[in-house]
C-alpha positions as CSV (number, residue, x, y, z in Angstrom):
1,M,-114.9,-99.0,166.3
2,E,-113.3,-95.5,166.4
3,K,-110.4,-95.1,168.9
4,I,-111.1,-92.8,171.9
5,Y,-108.4,-90.3,172.6
6,T,-110.0,-88.5,175.5
7,Q,-107.9,-89.1,178.6
8,A,-110.6,-89.5,181.3
9,V,-109.0,-93.0,181.6
10,R,-105.4,-93.2,182.6
11,I,-103.3,-96.3,181.7
12,I,-100.7,-96.8,184.5
13,R,-98.1,-99.5,184.8
14,F,-97.9,-100.7,188.4
15,P,-94.6,-102.5,189.1
16,D,-94.4,-105.8,190.8
17,C,-93.6,-105.0,194.4
18,K,-94.1,-105.9,198.0
19,M,-97.1,-104.6,199.9
20,V,-97.9,-104.5,203.6
21,S,-101.3,-106.2,204.0
22,S,-104.0,-106.1,206.5
23,G,-104.9,-109.7,205.7
24,F,-108.5,-110.4,204.7
25,G,-111.2,-108.6,206.6
26,A,-113.5,-105.6,206.7
27,F,-113.6,-102.1,208.2
28,G,-114.1,-102.3,212.0
29,E,-112.3,-105.6,212.4
30,P,-109.1,-105.7,214.4
31,N,-106.7,-106.3,211.5
32,F,-108.2,-103.4,209.5
33,T,-108.1,-101.1,212.6
34,L,-104.5,-102.0,213.2
35,F,-103.6,-101.5,209.5
36,E,-105.3,-98.1,209.5
37,E,-103.5,-97.0,212.6
38,W,-100.2,-98.2,211.2
39,F,-100.5,-96.7,207.7
40,S,-101.8,-93.3,209.1
41,K,-98.5,-92.9,210.9
42,Q,-96.3,-93.6,207.9
43,T,-93.7,-91.0,207.0
44,V,-91.9,-93.2,204.4
45,Y,-93.6,-92.8,201.1
46,P,-92.4,-94.5,197.9
47,G,-93.5,-91.5,195.9
48,L,-95.5,-88.3,196.0
49,Y,-98.7,-89.8,197.4
50,G,-99.5,-92.2,200.2
51,Y,-100.0,-95.6,198.5
52,D,-102.7,-97.6,200.2
53,F,-105.0,-99.7,198.1
54,L,-108.1,-101.7,198.9
55,S,-109.1,-104.8,196.9
56,D,-111.7,-107.4,197.0
57,C,-109.0,-109.8,195.8
58,G,-111.1,-111.3,193.1
59,G,-114.0,-112.0,195.5
60,S,-111.9,-113.9,198.1
61,G,-112.3,-111.1,200.7
62,M,-111.3,-107.5,201.3
63,Q,-107.6,-106.7,201.8
64,W,-106.1,-103.3,202.6
65,M,-102.5,-102.9,201.3
66,Y,-99.7,-100.3,201.3
67,I,-96.6,-100.3,199.1
68,Y,-93.8,-101.6,201.3
69,D,-90.5,-99.8,201.7
70,E,-87.7,-101.5,203.6
71,R,-87.4,-98.4,205.9
72,M,-90.8,-99.1,207.3
73,E,-91.4,-100.7,210.7
74,V,-94.2,-103.2,210.2
75,P,-96.1,-104.7,213.1
76,N,-95.8,-108.5,213.3
77,E,-99.6,-108.8,213.0
78,L,-99.5,-107.3,209.4
79,K,-98.1,-109.3,206.5
80,I,-95.7,-108.4,203.7
81,I,-96.9,-109.9,200.5
82,D,-95.7,-110.1,196.9
83,F,-97.9,-108.0,194.6
84,K,-98.2,-108.8,190.9
85,G,-98.2,-105.5,189.0
86,G,-99.0,-104.8,185.3
87,Y,-101.1,-102.3,183.4
88,Y,-104.2,-100.8,184.9
89,A,-106.9,-98.6,183.5
90,V,-107.6,-96.0,186.2
91,V,-110.7,-93.7,186.5
92,T,-111.8,-91.4,189.3
93,A,-115.2,-91.0,190.8
94,I,-116.7,-89.4,193.9
95,D,-116.3,-91.9,196.8
96,G,-119.7,-93.5,197.6
97,D,-121.6,-91.8,194.9
98,A,-123.4,-94.4,192.7
99,S,-124.0,-92.1,189.7
100,S,-120.4,-90.9,189.7
101,Y,-119.2,-94.5,189.9
102,E,-121.5,-95.7,187.1
103,C,-120.4,-92.8,184.8
104,A,-116.7,-93.5,185.5
105,M,-117.1,-97.3,184.8
106,A,-119.1,-96.6,181.6
107,S,-116.4,-94.2,180.4
108,R,-113.7,-96.8,181.3
109,D,-115.4,-99.7,179.5
110,E,-116.1,-97.6,176.4
111,Y,-112.4,-96.5,176.3
112,L,-111.2,-100.1,176.7
113,R,-113.5,-101.5,173.9
114,A,-112.4,-98.7,171.6
115,N,-108.7,-99.2,172.2
116,G,-108.5,-103.0,172.1
117,L,-108.1,-103.5,175.8
118,A,-109.9,-105.9,178.2
119,F,-110.1,-106.8,181.9
120,D,-107.2,-109.0,183.1
121,S,-108.9,-111.4,185.7
122,S,-105.5,-112.8,186.7
123,R,-104.8,-109.7,188.8
124,W,-106.8,-107.8,191.5
125,Q,-108.8,-104.7,191.0
126,L,-107.8,-101.9,193.4
127,G,-109.4,-98.8,194.9
128,H,-107.5,-95.8,196.3
129,I,-108.8,-92.7,198.1
130,L,-106.9,-89.7,196.8
131,T,-105.2,-87.1,198.9
132,G,-106.7,-83.6,199.2
133,Y,-109.7,-85.1,200.8
134,P,-110.8,-82.0,202.9
135,L,-111.1,-79.7,199.9
136,V,-112.7,-82.3,197.6
137,E,-115.2,-83.2,200.4
138,E,-116.1,-79.6,200.8
139,I,-116.8,-79.3,197.0
140,F,-118.4,-82.7,196.3
141,G,-119.6,-83.9,199.8
142,A,-117.1,-86.8,199.7
143,G,-113.6,-87.6,198.6
144,Q,-112.4,-88.9,195.3
145,M,-111.6,-92.5,194.7
146,D,-109.4,-94.0,191.9
147,Y,-110.6,-97.3,190.6
148,W,-107.7,-99.4,189.2
149,M,-108.8,-102.2,186.7
150,P,-106.1,-104.6,185.5
151,I,-106.0,-104.7,181.8
152,K,-104.4,-106.5,178.8
153,K,-104.6,-106.2,175.1
154,V,-107.6,-108.1,173.6
155,D,-105.2,-110.1,171.4
156,Q,-103.6,-111.4,174.6
157,L,-106.8,-113.1,175.9
C-alpha cells in the first residue's frame, strides 16, 4: 500500500504524566459538575492550551481528566491519577456532527493502514474540545473536537 503523506492526521507523543480526574461518571452527575467547575477556573496551564480530556477508559466508564501541575489546588473529591502516555494519532472533527466524525475516522484509519500503524488497546482513547469555540461555533454551528487514538507500529502487535 502506498504511504500517505497528507497531514490531516497528526502523530503526537503524549508524555506519561499525572492527571486530575473526575472519577467515572457522566455529564450532569456531581463529580463531573465539580470537575467542570474546578477546571473552568484554572489559571495554571502546562502549555499553550487548556488540557482537559474525556475518555471512555476502554469501555469502563467516562472519565474527565486535566493535566496536573503541582501549582494547582485540587479539591479532595477529585483524584490525581497516573496517566500512561505514548503516541497518538489525532484528527479533528466538528463536535457532535456524525458525518464530520465519520470522515475524520475514515481518514485516520486509512492513514494508519498506509503507514504501518495500528490502534494500541493498552491505552485509552481521548477526546478534547479545542479552544476558540465561539468563532468555530459561529462558522460550523458547533465547536471542534480532537480525537486522540493511541497507536503503535504494526510490527509491535
